[in-house]
C-alpha positions, 0 to 999 in steps of 0.5 A: 413265229414263221420260219424264214426260207433256208438259204441253199448251200453252194452245192444245192444252188449249183444243182438247181443251176445245172438242172435248169441248163440240163433241161434245155439240152435235148432242145439245144441239140434239136435246134442245132439240126435246124441251123448247124451254127454254134459259137465255139467256147470253153467249159467256163461258158456254163458259169456265165450262162448259169448267171444269166439263167438265174438272173433272168428268172429273178428279174422277170419275176420281180419286174412283172409283179410291178410293171405291165411289160419288160424287154430283153436286149442282147447287144452281141447275140451270136447265133443262139447256140454255143458249142463247148469244144471240150465235150462237143455239147451244144448248149443254149446261148444267151438269147435262148436262155433269156427266152426259155429260163423265164417262167411261162407267166413272167416272160419278156414281152419282147426280145431284141437281138443285135448281131452284125454277123449275117449268118448268125443273125439268120440263125437267130431268126430261125431259132426265135422267129418272134424276136426282133433280130437286127443285123447291125453293129451295136456301135454304128446304128445298131443300138439306135435301131434297137431302141426305136423298137421301144414304145413311144411316149412311155418307158419300159424297163429292160434287161441288157446283156452285153457279151462281146469278144473283146473291147467292142463295146464302146463307152458312148454306146454303153452310156446310153444303156446305163442312162436308160431304165435298165439292168445291165449285165456286161462281160468285162475281159481283163485279158483284152484290156491287157492285150490292147495296153501291151500293143500300144507301142506297135500302134497308137490305134490301141490307145484310141480303142482303150479310150473309146472303151473306158470313155476316158483317158484315165486308163493311162494312169492304171497299172494292174488288172484291178486298176482297170476294172476299178476304173470301169466300175467307177464309170458305170457307178456314175449311172447305177447304184449297184455295180457288182463284178462276178469273177469267172475262172477259166483254165491256166489263170484265165478269168473274166468278170460278169458285171451286173449294174442296176439302179436302186428302186423303191421298196425291197431290193430282192434282186440285189440279194440274188446277185450277191448270192450268185456272186458268192457261188460263182466265185467259189467255183473253180475251173475244174468244178466248171468242167464237172458241171459240164460233165453232169450237164452232158450226162457223163458224171452224176454228182459233183463229188 
């Protein structure tokens, strides 16, 4: 009997992820010299980018085996590069990960990048000249402009990455994506929801913001971070068969979720197993380990232990 492939353990899985990201380190520094612009973030960003790098490889490998083309859509694309404040390392942001972490024969056929900040959008055009960069607000015509780039009369599967700073992603915009032939990866931040809820007494505009974010006033019946997350998941489940939250841990009790939402398709659900494997290994990683991953990426530490 033919033996199945052995599942990689936690350390092996992370070694692969760090190796992938580390392979981009020299190019990231070189590209920073081109634009001199990077988005400042913390060490935990390496966990989020590891999820994306892992998933775009799995996604494009499977999709391109079945369909002629597939697109990548980034709704809050940033400047293309991130600066880790703790170590001053420059790393790829999500648009460059989407372009570089896929195999040569399995690349996305089109990258569509939404970024309302003009300086960031200009940086993206320099870093990814073949991508379509749209400098508009996602909720105010930006998504419509992005979807107009898709071919008329036929559907193309696409992966959408949504990484706002807070509650900028309005539900009516997200719903359009969820109704489409898409896989969607969403950064959900409990701290942003918590701040908005706590600020309602100072301004009712925060209540409006929460309703626009959740797409319902049912958030008013929620009491805990878990309640709000469950409501958001239930809203997404109206359109997607699998809604998988992956908890990413930061310093001093800070955390957020990367939610992967996909529809069931005919045949094997290979990428679903990949998501659950990523969830297992990401959630096992503490913030201190994220810092160790970053030090290995920087070349300041050789091994995890």
